[in-house]
TIMI-433809 format. One record per atom (N, C-alpha, C): residue number from 1; z, y, x; chain; residue in one letter. Coordinates in nm, 4 decimals, padded with zeros to 6 digits. Atoms other than C-alpha are relative to their C-alpha. Example, Ala and Ser with C-alpha at 12.3 -4.5 7.8 and 13.67 -1.06 7.14 Angstrom:
BEGIN
+-----+----------+----------+----------+----+----+
:   i :        z :        y :        x : ch : aa :
+-----+----------+----------+----------+----+----+
:   1 :  00.0000 : -00.1190 :  00.0890 :  A :  A :
:   1 :  00.7800 : -00.4500 :  01.2300 :  A :  A :
:   1 :  00.0000 :  00.1200 :  00.0900 :  A :  A :
:   2 : -00.0060 : -00.1190 : -00.0820 :  A :  S :
:   2 :  00.7140 : -00.1060 :  01.3670 :  A :  S :
:   2 :  00.0730 :  00.1090 : -00.0770 :  A :  S :
+-----+----------+----------+----------+----+----+
END
This chain:
BEGIN
+-----+----------+----------+----------+----+----+
:   i :        z :        y :        x : ch : aa :
+-----+----------+----------+----------+----+----+
:   1 :  00.0435 :  00.1391 :  00.0025 :  A :  M :
:   1 :  00.3492 :  22.8795 :  11.0595 :  A :  M :
:   1 : -00.0489 : -00.0383 :  00.1395 :  A :  M :
:   2 :  00.0326 :  00.0467 : -00.1356 :  A :  R :
:   2 :  00.3059 :  22.6754 :  11.3792 :  A :  R :
:   2 : -00.1104 : -00.1051 : -00.0060 :  A :  R :
:   3 :  00.1114 :  00.0937 :  00.0106 :  A :  F :
:   3 : -00.0387 :  22.5195 :  11.3678 :  A :  F :
:   3 : -00.0092 : -00.0989 :  00.1146 :  A :  F :
:   4 :  00.0078 :  00.1011 : -00.1063 :  A :  P :
:   4 : -00.0283 :  22.3569 :  11.7151 :  A :  P :
:   4 :  00.0954 : -00.1162 : -00.0239 :  A :  P :
:   5 : -00.0947 :  00.1069 :  00.0295 :  A :  F :
:   5 :  00.2801 :  22.1621 :  11.6070 :  A :  F :
:   5 : -00.0542 : -00.0917 : -00.1094 :  A :  F :
:   6 :  00.0559 :  00.0810 :  00.1086 :  A :  V :
:   6 :  00.1115 :  22.0494 :  11.2863 :  A :  V :
:   6 : -00.1111 : -00.0893 :  00.0541 :  A :  V :
:   7 :  00.1054 :  00.0820 : -00.0589 :  A :  R :
:   7 : -00.1856 :  21.9301 :  11.4903 :  A :  R :
:   7 :  00.0578 : -00.1165 :  00.0793 :  A :  R :
:   8 : -00.0604 :  00.1104 : -00.0755 :  A :  S :
:   8 :  00.0427 :  21.7260 :  11.7156 :  A :  S :
:   8 :  00.0613 : -00.1028 : -00.0937 :  A :  S :
:   9 : -00.0541 :  00.0932 :  00.0996 :  A :  I :
:   9 :  00.2162 :  21.5743 :  11.4107 :  A :  I :
:   9 : -00.1125 : -00.0861 : -00.0569 :  A :  I :
:  10 :  00.1132 :  00.0737 :  00.0567 :  A :  V :
:  10 : -00.1195 :  21.4779 :  11.2611 :  A :  V :
:  10 : -00.0580 : -00.0965 :  00.1028 :  A :  V :
:  11 :  00.0519 :  00.0884 : -00.1048 :  A :  G :
:  11 : -00.2377 :  21.3346 :  11.5932 :  A :  G :
:  11 :  00.0870 : -00.1222 :  00.0208 :  A :  G :
:  12 : -00.0915 :  00.1134 : -00.0177 :  A :  V :
:  12 :  00.0718 :  21.1193 :  11.6364 :  A :  V :
:  12 : -00.0055 : -00.0912 : -00.1220 :  A :  V :
:  13 :  00.0094 :  00.0817 :  00.1216 :  A :  A :
:  13 :  00.0513 :  21.0042 :  11.2729 :  A :  A :
:  13 : -00.1308 : -00.0793 : -00.0027 :  A :  A :
:  14 :  00.1279 :  00.0716 : -00.0051 :  A :  A :
:  14 : -00.3159 :  20.9133 :  11.3229 :  A :  A :
:  14 :  00.0074 : -00.1183 :  00.0959 :  A :  A :
:  15 : -00.0162 :  00.1114 : -00.0943 :  A :  V :
:  15 : -00.2267 :  20.7013 :  11.6266 :  A :  V :
:  15 :  00.0881 : -00.1084 : -00.0615 :  A :  V :
:  16 : -00.0846 :  00.0989 :  00.0674 :  A :  Q :
:  16 :  00.0511 :  20.5334 :  11.4256 :  A :  Q :
:  16 : -00.0821 : -00.0826 : -00.0992 :  A :  Q :
:  17 :  00.0819 :  00.0726 :  00.0969 :  A :  M :
:  17 : -00.1961 :  20.4461 :  11.1494 :  A :  M :
:  17 : -00.1031 : -00.0887 :  00.0686 :  A :  M :
:  18 :  00.0961 :  00.0806 : -00.0750 :  A :  L :
:  18 : -00.4500 :  20.3221 :  11.4044 :  A :  L :
:  18 :  00.0655 : -00.1270 :  00.0536 :  A :  L :
:  19 : -00.0723 :  00.1177 : -00.0501 :  A :  V :
:  19 : -00.1906 :  20.0891 :  11.5597 :  A :  V :
:  19 :  00.0251 : -00.0988 : -00.1133 :  A :  V :
:  20 : -00.0253 :  00.0878 :  00.1149 :  A :  I :
:  20 : -00.0994 :  19.9525 :  11.2159 :  A :  I :
:  20 : -00.1293 : -00.0689 : -00.0428 :  A :  I :
:  21 :  00.1274 :  00.0564 :  00.0431 :  A :  Y :
:  21 : -00.4643 :  19.9030 :  11.1189 :  A :  Y :
:  21 : -00.0525 : -00.1043 :  00.0984 :  A :  Y :
:  22 :  00.0508 :  00.0950 : -00.0995 :  A :  L :
:  22 : -00.5667 :  19.7373 :  11.4450 :  A :  L :
:  22 :  00.0878 : -00.1243 :  00.0090 :  A :  L :
:  23 : -00.0896 :  00.1160 : -00.0009 :  A :  G :
:  23 : -00.2587 :  19.5139 :  11.4440 :  A :  G :
:  23 : -00.0284 : -00.0926 : -00.1169 :  A :  G :
:  24 :  00.0306 :  00.0805 :  00.1182 :  A :  F :
:  24 : -00.3351 :  19.3989 :  11.0898 :  A :  F :
:  24 : -00.1339 : -00.0710 :  00.0160 :  A :  F :
:  25 :  00.1321 :  00.0602 : -00.0153 :  A :  Q :
:  25 : -00.7010 :  19.3389 :  11.1711 :  A :  Q :
:  25 :  00.0004 : -00.1129 :  00.1028 :  A :  Q :
:  26 : -00.0064 :  00.1063 : -00.1009 :  A :  L :
:  26 : -00.6229 :  19.1376 :  11.4846 :  A :  L :
:  26 :  00.0730 : -00.1230 : -00.0529 :  A :  L :
:  27 : -00.0705 :  00.1141 :  00.0596 :  A :  V :
:  27 : -00.3705 :  18.9214 :  11.2991 :  A :  V :
:  27 : -00.0920 : -00.0717 : -00.0980 :  A :  V :
:  28 :  00.0909 :  00.0615 :  00.0970 :  A :  A :
:  28 : -00.6223 :  18.8634 :  11.0189 :  A :  A :
:  28 : -00.1133 : -00.0748 :  00.0694 :  A :  A :
:  29 :  00.1090 :  00.0643 : -00.0733 :  A :  L :
:  29 : -00.9010 :  18.7833 :  11.2671 :  A :  L :
:  29 :  00.0458 : -00.1301 :  00.0654 :  A :  L :
:  30 : -00.0499 :  00.1208 : -00.0662 :  A :  L :
:  30 : -00.6894 :  18.5351 :  11.4629 :  A :  L :
:  30 :  00.0360 : -00.1086 : -00.1009 :  A :  L :
:  31 : -00.0315 :  00.1000 :  00.1024 :  A :  M :
:  31 : -00.5661 :  18.3659 :  11.1462 :  A :  M :
:  31 : -00.1283 : -00.0597 : -00.0579 :  A :  M :
:  32 :  00.1283 :  00.0490 :  00.0517 :  A :  K :
:  32 : -00.9216 :  18.3405 :  11.0125 :  A :  K :
:  32 : -00.0657 : -00.0936 :  00.1009 :  A :  K :
:  33 :  00.0572 :  00.0840 : -00.1052 :  A :  H :
:  33 : -01.0375 :  18.1975 :  11.3458 :  A :  H :
:  33 :  00.0701 : -00.1360 :  00.0068 :  A :  H :
:  34 : -00.0757 :  00.1258 : -00.0033 :  A :  S :
:  34 : -00.7642 :  17.9324 :  11.3236 :  A :  S :
:  34 : -00.0179 : -00.0837 : -00.1254 :  A :  S :
:  35 :  00.0278 :  00.0794 :  00.1184 :  A :  G :
:  35 : -00.8772 :  17.8230 :  10.9794 :  A :  G :
:  35 :  00.0636 :  00.0479 : -00.1282 :  A :  G :
:  36 : -00.0581 : -00.0531 :  00.1234 :  A :  Y :
:  36 : -00.6893 :  18.0376 :  10.7286 :  A :  Y :
:  36 : -00.1089 :  00.0713 : -00.0776 :  A :  Y :
:  37 : -00.0765 :  00.0777 :  00.0968 :  A :  P :
:  37 : -00.7353 :  18.0163 :  10.4269 :  A :  P :
:  37 : -00.0631 : -00.1342 : -00.0347 :  A :  P :
:  38 :  00.0723 :  00.1208 :  00.0404 :  A :  D :
:  38 : -00.9883 :  17.7320 :  10.4078 :  A :  D :
:  38 :  00.0634 : -00.1285 :  00.0508 :  A :  D :
:  39 : -00.0499 :  00.1237 : -00.0599 :  A :  L :
:  39 : -00.8413 :  17.4746 :  10.6469 :  A :  L :
:  39 :  00.1515 : -00.0063 :  00.0099 :  A :  L :
:  40 : -00.1453 : -00.0030 : -00.0184 :  A :  L :
:  40 : -00.4804 :  17.5850 :  10.6909 :  A :  L :
:  40 :  00.0645 :  00.0935 : -00.1014 :  A :  L :
:  41 : -00.0731 : -00.0924 :  00.0875 :  A :  P :
:  41 : -00.2299 :  17.7309 :  10.4456 :  A :  P :
:  41 :  00.0717 :  00.1049 :  00.0845 :  A :  P :
:  42 : -00.0664 : -00.1077 : -00.0740 :  A :  I :
:  42 : -00.0499 :  18.0494 :  10.5409 :  A :  I :
:  42 :  00.1316 : -00.0466 :  00.0606 :  A :  I :
:  43 : -00.1265 :  00.0516 : -00.0526 :  A :  E :
:  43 :  00.2692 :  17.8486 :  10.5966 :  A :  E :
:  43 : -00.0151 : -00.0607 :  00.1391 :  A :  E :
:  44 :  00.0232 :  00.0594 : -00.1318 :  A :  A :
:  44 :  00.1082 :  17.7023 :  10.9098 :  A :  A :
:  44 :  00.0148 :  00.1020 :  00.1126 :  A :  A :
:  45 : -00.0090 : -00.1051 : -00.1008 :  A :  F :
:  45 :  00.1460 :  18.0367 :  11.0890 :  A :  F :
:  45 :  00.1432 :  00.0508 :  00.0115 :  A :  F :
:  46 : -00.1353 : -00.0518 : -00.0228 :  A :  S :
:  46 :  00.4508 :  18.2116 :  11.2308 :  A :  S :
:  46 :  00.0402 :  00.0962 : -00.1116 :  A :  S :
:  47 : -00.0527 : -00.0889 :  00.1043 :  A :  K :
:  47 :  00.6737 :  18.4132 :  10.9994 :  A :  K :
:  47 : -00.0464 :  00.1442 :  00.0212 :  A :  K :
:  48 :  00.0439 : -00.1367 : -00.0279 :  A :  Q :
:  48 :  00.5744 :  18.7360 :  11.1752 :  A :  Q :
:  48 : -00.1452 :  00.0208 : -00.0421 :  A :  Q :
:  49 :  00.1408 : -00.0107 :  00.0386 :  A :  A :
:  49 :  00.2031 :  18.6702 :  11.1262 :  A :  A :
:  49 : -00.0144 : -00.0033 : -00.1520 :  A :  A :
:  50 :  00.0029 :  00.0050 :  00.1460 :  A :  Q :
:  50 :  00.2641 :  18.5780 :  10.7625 :  A :  Q :
:  50 :  00.0404 :  00.1345 : -00.0598 :  A :  Q :
:  51 : -00.0493 : -00.1274 :  00.0523 :  A :  F :
:  51 :  00.4605 :  18.8980 :  10.7040 :  A :  F :
:  51 : -00.1035 :  00.1105 :  00.0169 :  A :  F :
:  52 :  00.1004 : -00.1040 : -00.0239 :  A :  V :
:  52 :  00.1969 :  19.1207 :  10.8628 :  A :  V :
:  52 : -00.1213 : -00.0227 : -00.0887 :  A :  V :
:  53 :  00.1179 :  00.0304 :  00.0817 :  A :  R :
:  53 : -00.0832 :  18.9435 :  10.6767 :  A :  R :
:  53 :  00.0221 :  00.0370 : -00.1465 :  A :  R :
:  54 : -00.0249 : -00.0229 :  00.1416 :  A :  Q :
:  54 :  00.0861 :  18.9841 :  10.3392 :  A :  Q :
:  54 :  00.0515 :  00.1404 : -00.0323 :  A :  Q :
:  55 : -00.0658 : -00.1270 :  00.0302 :  A :  W :
:  55 :  00.2688 :  19.3177 :  10.3719 :  A :  W :
:  55 : -00.0416 :  00.1142 :  00.0921 :  A :  W :
:  56 :  00.0388 : -00.1014 : -00.0995 :  A :  A :
:  56 :  00.0741 :  19.5262 :  10.6264 :  A :  A :
:  56 : -00.0119 :  00.1401 : -00.0592 :  A :  A :
:  57 :  00.0168 : -00.1329 :  00.0584 :  A :  L :
:  57 :  00.0046 :  19.8109 :  10.3849 :  A :  L :
:  57 :  00.1322 :  00.0751 : -00.0119 :  A :  L :
:  58 : -00.1300 : -00.0675 :  00.0048 :  A :  L :
:  58 :  00.3771 :  19.8798 :  10.3580 :  A :  L :
:  58 :  00.0298 :  00.0739 :  00.1298 :  A :  L :
:  59 : -00.0216 : -00.0668 : -00.1280 :  A :  F :
:  59 :  00.3752 :  19.9705 :  10.7273 :  A :  F :
:  59 : -00.0640 :  00.1386 :  00.0030 :  A :  F :
:  60 :  00.0626 : -00.1321 :  00.0043 :  A :  L :
:  60 :  00.1487 :  20.2653 :  10.6406 :  A :  L :
:  60 :  00.0942 :  00.1061 : -00.0554 :  A :  L :
:  61 : -00.0996 : -00.0967 :  00.0463 :  A :  L :
:  61 :  00.4505 :  20.4255 :  10.4757 :  A :  L :
:  61 :  00.0745 :  00.0644 :  00.1168 :  A :  L :
:  62 : -00.0712 : -00.0550 : -00.1163 :  A :  I :
:  62 :  00.6017 :  20.4772 :  10.8227 :  A :  I :
:  62 : -00.0611 :  00.1326 :  00.0441 :  A :  I :
:  63 :  00.0545 : -00.1302 : -00.0393 :  A :  P :
:  63 :  00.3542 :  20.7479 :  10.9335 :  A :  P :
:  63 :  00.0048 :  00.1038 : -00.1120 :  A :  P :
:  64 : -00.0045 : -00.0948 :  00.1117 :  A :  V :
:  64 :  00.3499 :  20.9020 :  10.5855 :  A :  V :
:  64 :  00.1380 :  00.0639 : -00.0093 :  A :  V :
:  65 : -00.1366 : -00.0518 :  00.0103 :  A :  I :
:  65 :  00.7284 :  20.9351 :  10.5658 :  A :  I :
:  65 :  00.0348 :  00.0844 :  00.1222 :  A :  I :
:  66 : -00.0300 : -00.0759 : -00.1215 :  A :  W :
:  66 :  00.7555 :  21.0493 :  10.9280 :  A :  W :
:  66 : -00.0696 :  00.1355 : -00.0003 :  A :  W :
:  67 :  00.0747 : -00.1258 :  00.0028 :  A :  T :
:  67 :  00.4856 :  21.3161 :  10.8819 :  A :  T :
:  67 :  00.0623 :  00.0990 : -00.0970 :  A :  T :
:  68 : -00.0622 : -00.0880 :  00.0992 :  A :  I :
:  68 :  00.6434 :  21.4557 :  10.5663 :  A :  I :
:  68 :  00.1344 :  00.0508 :  00.0510 :  A :  I :
:  69 : -00.1323 : -00.0398 : -00.0489 :  A :  W :
:  69 :  00.9908 :  21.4561 :  10.7207 :  A :  W :
:  69 : -00.0099 :  00.0984 :  00.1161 :  A :  W :
:  70 :  00.0109 : -00.0869 : -00.1174 :  A :  A :
:  70 :  00.8857 :  21.6115 :  11.0524 :  A :  A :
:  70 : -00.0538 :  00.1375 : -00.0383 :  A :  A :
:  71 :  00.0561 : -00.1284 :  00.0419 :  A :  S :
:  71 :  00.6775 :  21.8818 :  10.8849 :  A :  S :
:  71 :  00.1027 :  00.0817 : -00.0774 :  A :  S :
:  72 : -00.1014 : -00.0704 :  00.0786 :  A :  W :
:  72 :  00.9502 :  21.9692 :  10.6370 :  A :  W :
:  72 :  00.1149 :  00.0471 :  00.0880 :  A :  W :
:  73 : -00.1161 : -00.0329 : -00.0818 :  A :  D :
:  73 :  01.2273 :  21.9646 :  10.8961 :  A :  D :
:  73 : -00.0271 :  00.1199 :  00.0905 :  A :  D :
:  74 :  00.0302 : -00.1114 : -00.0909 :  A :  C :
:  74 :  01.0510 :  22.2054 :  11.1302 :  A :  C :
:  74 : -00.0342 :  00.1290 : -00.0733 :  A :  C :
:  75 :  00.0457 : -00.1201 :  00.0698 :  A :  E :
:  75 :  00.9116 :  22.4443 :  10.8711 :  A :  E :
:  75 :  00.1001 :  00.0524 : -00.1027 :  A :  E :
:  76 : -00.0807 : -00.0414 :  00.1141 :  A :  E :
:  76 :  01.1634 :  22.4492 :  10.5865 :  A :  E :
:  76 :  00.1503 : -00.0140 :  00.0191 :  A :  E :
:  77 : -00.1423 :  00.0275 : -00.0173 :  A :  N :
:  77 :  01.4995 :  22.3410 :  10.7270 :  A :  N :
:  77 :  00.0553 :  00.0820 :  00.1169 :  A :  N :
:  78 : -00.0507 : -00.0833 : -00.1098 :  A :  P :
:  78 :  01.6660 :  22.6211 :  10.9255 :  A :  P :
:  78 :  00.1233 : -00.0584 :  00.0690 :  A :  P :
:  79 : -00.1216 :  00.0586 : -00.0575 :  A :  K :
:  79 :  01.9795 :  22.4105 :  10.9883 :  A :  K :
:  79 : -00.0281 : -00.1202 :  00.0893 :  A :  K :
:  80 :  00.0358 :  00.1198 : -00.0755 :  A :  S :
:  80 :  01.7911 :  22.1382 :  11.1734 :  A :  S :
:  80 :  00.0406 :  00.0117 :  00.1462 :  A :  S :
:  81 : -00.0331 :  00.0069 : -00.1420 :  A :  N :
:  81 :  01.9157 :  22.0338 :  11.5159 :  A :  N :
:  81 : -00.1173 : -00.0510 :  00.0826 :  A :  N :
:  82 :  00.1164 :  00.0568 : -00.0679 :  A :  W :
:  82 :  01.5743 :  21.8870 :  11.6009 :  A :  W :
:  82 : -00.0974 :  00.1108 :  00.0375 :  A :  W :
:  83 :  00.1065 : -00.0897 : -00.0452 :  A :  E :
:  83 :  01.3222 :  22.0822 :  11.8055 :  A :  E :
:  83 : -00.1344 : -00.0647 : -00.0338 :  A :  E :
:  84 :  00.1333 :  00.0543 :  00.0273 :  A :  E :
:  84 :  00.9475 :  22.0406 :  11.7563 :  A :  E :
:  84 : -00.0320 : -00.1169 :  00.0925 :  A :  E :
:  85 :  00.0289 :  00.1076 : -00.0952 :  A :  N :
:  85 :  00.9211 :  21.8297 :  12.0701 :  A :  N :
:  85 :  00.0796 : -00.1262 : -00.0306 :  A :  N :
:  86 : -00.0791 :  00.1171 :  00.0381 :  A :  D :
:  86 :  01.1978 :  21.6012 :  11.9411 :  A :  D :
:  86 : -00.0720 : -00.0816 : -00.1068 :  A :  D :
:  87 :  00.0751 :  00.0700 :  00.1047 :  A :  H :
:  87 :  00.9879 :  21.5190 :  11.6357 :  A :  H :
:  87 : -00.1182 : -00.0762 :  00.0589 :  A :  H :
:  88 :  00.1143 :  00.0663 : -00.0636 :  A :  V :
:  88 :  00.6843 :  21.4397 :  11.8492 :  A :  V :
:  88 :  00.0482 : -00.1196 :  00.0820 :  A :  V :
:  89 : -00.0542 :  00.1115 : -00.0790 :  A :  A :
:  89 :  00.8975 :  21.2254 :  12.0828 :  A :  A :
:  89 :  00.0423 : -00.1148 : -00.0907 :  A :  A :
:  90 : -00.0388 :  00.1049 :  00.0946 :  A :  F :
:  90 :  01.0384 :  21.0363 :  11.7831 :  A :  F :
:  90 : -00.1234 : -00.0698 : -00.0565 :  A :  F :
:  91 :  00.1249 :  00.0601 :  00.0464 :  A :  G :
:  91 :  00.6844 :  20.9825 :  11.6538 :  A :  G :
:  91 : -00.0606 : -00.0925 :  00.1036 :  A :  G :
:  92 :  00.0504 :  00.0861 : -00.1075 :  A :  I :
:  92 :  00.5818 :  20.8422 :  11.9919 :  A :  I :
:  92 :  00.0867 : -00.1252 :  00.0126 :  A :  I :
:  93 : -00.0885 :  00.1173 :  00.0009 :  A :  L :
:  93 :  00.8879 :  20.6144 :  11.9844 :  A :  L :
:  93 : -00.0384 : -00.0955 : -00.1128 :  A :  L :
:  94 :  00.0466 :  00.0850 :  00.1102 :  A :  L :
:  94 :  00.7693 :  20.4888 :  11.6452 :  A :  L :
:  94 : -00.1294 : -00.0721 :  00.0372 :  A :  L :
:  95 :  00.1234 :  00.0651 : -00.0457 :  A :  I :
:  95 :  00.4278 :  20.4191 :  11.8006 :  A :  I :
:  95 :  00.0335 : -00.1187 :  00.0887 :  A :  I :
:  96 : -00.0379 :  00.1094 : -00.0900 :  A :  L :
:  96 :  00.5912 :  20.2100 :  12.0722 :  A :  L :
:  96 :  00.0617 : -00.1164 : -00.0769 :  A :  L :
:  97 : -00.0579 :  00.1069 :  00.0825 :  A :  L :
:  97 :  00.7930 :  20.0167 :  11.8130 :  A :  L :
:  97 : -00.1078 : -00.0722 : -00.0804 :  A :  L :
:  98 :  00.1094 :  00.0623 :  00.0743 :  A :  L :
:  98 :  00.4792 :  19.9567 :  11.6063 :  A :  L :
:  98 : -00.0864 : -00.0871 :  00.0905 :  A :  L :
:  99 :  00.0776 :  00.0800 : -00.0954 :  A :  V :
:  99 :  00.2892 :  19.8353 :  11.9140 :  A :  V :
:  99 :  00.0754 : -00.1285 :  00.0327 :  A :  V :
: 100 : -00.0801 :  00.1199 : -00.0274 :  A :  G :
: 100 :  00.5762 :  19.5968 :  11.9957 :  A :  G :
: 100 : -00.0015 : -00.0974 : -00.1161 :  A :  G :
: 101 :  00.0049 :  00.0873 :  00.1177 :  A :  G :
: 101 :  00.5865 :  19.4641 :  11.6406 :  A :  G :
: 101 : -00.1368 : -00.0630 : -00.0195 :  A :  G :
: 102 :  00.1354 :  00.0546 :  00.0117 :  A :  A :
: 102 :  00.2100 :  19.4245 :  11.6331 :  A :  A :
: 102 : -00.0243 : -00.1069 :  00.1052 :  A :  A :
: 103 :  00.0184 :  00.0994 : -00.1065 :  A :  A :
: 103 :  00.2172 :  19.2399 :  11.9663 :  A :  A :
: 103 :  00.0687 : -00.1311 : -00.0353 :  A :  A :
: 104 : -00.0714 :  00.1217 :  00.0410 :  A :  I :
: 104 :  00.4759 :  18.9948 :  11.8322 :  A :  I :
: 104 : -00.0779 : -00.0728 : -00.1089 :  A :  I :
: 105 :  00.0760 :  00.0631 :  00.1084 :  A :  A :
: 105 :  00.2721 :  18.9330 :  11.5160 :  A :  A :
: 105 : -00.1327 : -00.0559 :  00.0503 :  A :  A :
: 106 :  00.1273 :  00.0484 : -00.0551 :  A :  I :
: 106 : -00.0544 :  18.9004 :  11.7110 :  A :  I :
: 106 :  00.0230 : -00.1272 :  00.0806 :  A :  I :
: 107 : -00.0310 :  00.1211 : -00.0762 :  A :  Y :
: 107 :  00.1057 :  18.6498 :  11.9468 :  A :  Y :
: 107 :  00.0309 : -00.1161 : -00.0945 :  A :  Y :
: 108 : -00.0299 :  00.1049 :  00.0975 :  A :  G :
: 108 :  00.2370 :  18.4564 :  11.6462 :  A :  G :
: 108 : -00.1245 : -00.0549 : -00.0669 :  A :  G :
: 109 :  00.1255 :  00.0474 :  00.0584 :  A :  A :
: 109 : -00.1139 :  18.4388 :  11.5021 :  A :  A :
: 109 : -00.0892 : -00.0650 :  00.1048 :  A :  A :
: 110 :  00.0851 :  00.0512 : -00.1079 :  A :  Y :
: 110 : -00.2713 :  18.3625 :  11.8410 :  A :  Y :
: 110 :  00.0381 : -00.1416 :  00.0419 :  A :  Y :
: 111 : -00.0390 :  00.1341 : -00.0441 :  A :  R :
: 111 : -00.0635 :  18.0647 :  11.9447 :  A :  R :
: 111 : -00.0381 : -00.0983 : -00.1094 :  A :  R :
: 112 :  00.0514 :  00.0977 :  00.0957 :  A :  S :
: 112 : -00.1694 :  17.7455 :  11.7788 :  A :  S :
: 112 :  00.0898 : -00.0065 : -00.1227 :  A :  S :
: 113 : -00.0799 :  00.0060 :  00.1226 :  A :  P :
: 113 : -00.0596 :  17.7200 :  11.4174 :  A :  P :
: 113 :  00.0985 : -00.1165 :  00.0035 :  A :  P :
: 114 : -00.1015 :  00.1045 :  00.0104 :  A :  I :
: 114 :  00.2464 :  17.5139 :  11.3370 :  A :  I :
: 114 : -00.0651 : -00.1224 : -00.0632 :  A :  I :
: 115 :  00.0619 :  00.1208 :  00.0533 :  A :  M :
: 115 :  00.1358 :  17.1558 :  11.2826 :  A :  M :
: 115 :  00.0824 : -00.0524 : -00.1177 :  A :  M :
: 116 : -00.0659 :  00.0521 :  00.1188 :  A :  L :
: 116 :  00.2191 :  17.0372 :  10.9347 :  A :  L :
: 116 : -00.0171 : -00.1514 : -00.0041 :  A :  L :
: 117 :  00.0144 :  00.1454 :  00.0076 :  A :  P :
: 117 :  00.2830 :  16.6690 :  10.8642 :  A :  P :
: 117 : -00.1212 : -00.0390 : -00.0846 :  A :  P :
: 118 :  00.1184 :  00.0479 :  00.0703 :  A :  V :
: 118 : -00.0248 :  16.4796 :  10.7543 :  A :  V :
: 118 :  00.0436 : -00.1015 : -00.1044 :  A :  V :
: 119 : -00.0343 :  00.0938 :  00.1072 :  A :  E :
: 119 :  00.0101 :  16.3083 :  10.4212 :  A :  E :
: 119 : -00.1079 : -00.1066 : -00.0080 :  A :  E :
: 120 :  00.1036 :  00.0941 :  00.0240 :  A :  G :
: 120 : -00.1575 :  15.9890 :  10.3580 :  A :  G :
: 120 :  00.0104 : -00.1292 :  00.0579 :  A :  G :
+-----+----------+----------+----------+----+----+
END
């Protein structure tokens, strides 16, 4: 059993979860600051911000699935073409993709909400 590898998998997965959590919290904070849900409906925000606000917990499946797959592939799959460092590099690539997605959603929540027509 390779404990240093397991520690690196857990560390990368923890960073992935931290990025997801902080991205969700920043989107929620910016939407709340702009008046959601009291003054503005969720439709007033960008589609990315809406998606993150409503479905952020699904993103937590990414580190869970990656951790299970990477651990199984290195320990139980002798036919694997992936080295231990390849799994860690792929996990870091997932972190970069999550940071990019979070940045897009945060920007969508940060810029002024879409102005809806005033009835009346």
